[in-house]
C-alpha positions as CSV (number, residue, x, y, z in Angstrom):
1,M,1.7,19.2,-12.5
2,T,-0.4,18.6,-15.5
3,T,-4.3,18.0,-15.2
4,R,-3.9,14.5,-15.6
5,R,-1.1,13.9,-13.2
6,D,-3.0,15.8,-10.4
7,A,-6.2,13.5,-11.0
8,V,-3.7,10.3,-10.5
9,H,-2.7,12.3,-7.2
10,D,-5.8,13.1,-6.3
11,T,-6.9,9.3,-6.3
12,L,-4.0,8.3,-4.4
13,R,-4.5,10.8,-1.8
14,R,-8.2,9.3,-1.3
15,S,-6.7,5.9,-0.7
16,E,-5.5,4.5,2.3
17,G,-3.1,2.0,1.2
18,F,-0.8,1.1,-1.5
19,R,-2.8,1.1,-5.0
20,S,-1.7,-0.6,-8.3
21,A,-1.7,1.5,-11.3
22,Q,-4.6,-0.7,-12.8
23,D,-6.6,-0.1,-9.7
24,V,-5.8,3.8,-10.0
25,Y,-6.7,3.8,-13.6
26,A,-10.4,1.7,-12.7
27,E,-11.3,4.0,-10.1
28,M,-10.7,6.7,-12.3
29,R,-12.4,5.2,-15.3
30,L,-15.5,4.5,-12.6
31,H,-15.4,8.2,-11.9
32,G,-15.5,9.5,-15.7
33,A,-12.1,10.1,-16.2
34,K,-11.1,10.1,-19.8
35,I,-7.6,8.8,-19.1
36,G,-5.6,5.7,-20.7
37,L,-3.7,3.1,-18.9
38,T,-0.4,4.2,-20.3
39,T,-0.9,7.6,-19.0
40,V,-1.7,6.4,-15.7
41,Y,1.7,4.7,-15.6
42,R,3.8,7.8,-16.7
43,A,2.0,9.9,-14.2
44,L,2.7,7.6,-11.3
45,Q,6.2,7.0,-12.4
46,A,6.4,10.9,-12.6
47,L,4.9,11.6,-9.1
48,A,7.7,8.8,-7.7
49,D,10.4,10.3,-9.6
50,G,9.4,13.7,-7.9
51,G,9.0,12.2,-4.6
52,Q,5.1,12.7,-4.3
53,V,4.1,9.1,-3.9
54,D,6.2,6.2,-2.4
55,V,6.6,3.0,-4.7
56,L,6.3,-0.5,-3.0
57,R,7.2,-3.9,-4.7
58,T,4.7,-6.8,-3.8
59,D,6.0,-9.8,-3.5
60,D,4.9,-11.3,-6.9
61,G,7.0,-8.1,-8.2
62,E,3.9,-5.6,-9.1
63,S,4.7,-1.8,-8.2
64,V,2.3,-0.2,-6.1
65,Y,1.6,3.3,-5.2
66,R,0.8,5.7,-2.2
67,A,0.6,9.5,-1.9
68,C,3.1,10.8,0.6
69,A,1.8,12.1,3.5
70,T,4.8,13.8,4.7
71,D,7.9,15.4,2.8
72,T,10.5,13.9,4.7
73,H,12.2,10.3,4.4
74,H,10.3,7.8,6.0
75,H,9.1,4.1,6.2
76,H,6.0,2.2,6.3
77,L,4.1,-0.5,8.2
78,V,1.8,-2.3,5.9
79,C,-1.2,-4.5,6.8
80,R,-1.0,-8.1,4.9
81,R,-4.6,-8.2,5.1
82,C,-6.4,-4.9,4.3
83,G,-3.5,-2.7,3.1
84,R,-3.4,-0.1,5.5
85,T,-0.4,1.5,5.5
86,V,1.5,3.7,8.3
87,E,4.5,6.0,7.8
88,V,6.9,5.9,10.4
89,A,10.5,7.2,11.1
90,G,13.5,5.2,11.5
91,P,16.5,7.1,12.6
92,A,18.2,3.6,13.8
93,V,17.6,2.4,10.3
94,E,19.5,5.6,9.2
95,R,21.9,5.3,11.3
96,W,22.3,1.5,10.3
97,A,22.2,1.8,6.8
98,E,24.9,4.8,6.9
99,M,27.2,2.4,9.0
100,V,26.7,-0.7,7.0
101,G,27.4,1.3,3.6
102,S,30.5,3.0,5.2
103,E,31.9,-0.3,6.4
104,H,32.0,-1.3,2.6
105,G,33.4,1.9,1.2
106,F,29.8,2.9,-0.3
107,T,28.6,6.5,-0.4
108,E,25.2,8.4,-1.5
109,I,23.7,5.7,0.7
110,T,19.8,5.5,0.2
111,H,17.5,2.8,1.3
112,T,13.9,1.6,1.6
113,V,12.1,0.0,4.6
114,E,8.8,-1.7,4.8
115,V,7.4,-3.9,7.7
116,F,4.7,-6.4,6.9
117,G,2.3,-7.6,9.5
118,T,-1.3,-7.4,10.8
119,C,-3.0,-4.2,11.9
120,A,-4.9,-4.3,15.2
121,G,-8.3,-3.9,13.2
122,C,-7.5,-7.2,11.2
123,S,-6.0,-8.9,14.3
124,T,-9.3,-8.6,16.1
125,A,-11.4,-9.4,13.1
126,V,-9.3,-12.6,13.0
127,R,-9.6,-13.7,16.7
128,S,-13.6,-12.9,16.4
129,S,-14.2,-15.2,13.3
């Protein structure tokens, strides 16, 4: 891995939720990194291609990134308010995806699943207000 790619990956590892390329860039610049936004985008794409970061598309179509906590296939629970993200296994989803793909003659099935909601901390904060 290149030094800049390592630096981008380190920035994501220190984050709890998904971050945009612009967020990663701004944080790195704030901490004195001499890196361009285009380099951040390239590093994020290379990390995603290598399976080291997860990519999620927001409702407005923006790609956001998060360092993977595990090397195995997983899904995410994402808080709509604070962005807190939890990696979860989904064996029932795996079986369903294979079954649906097979029923329609598809092979080499892949999928992504993100479940959005409000985490316990944010739910408590809303009830307290």
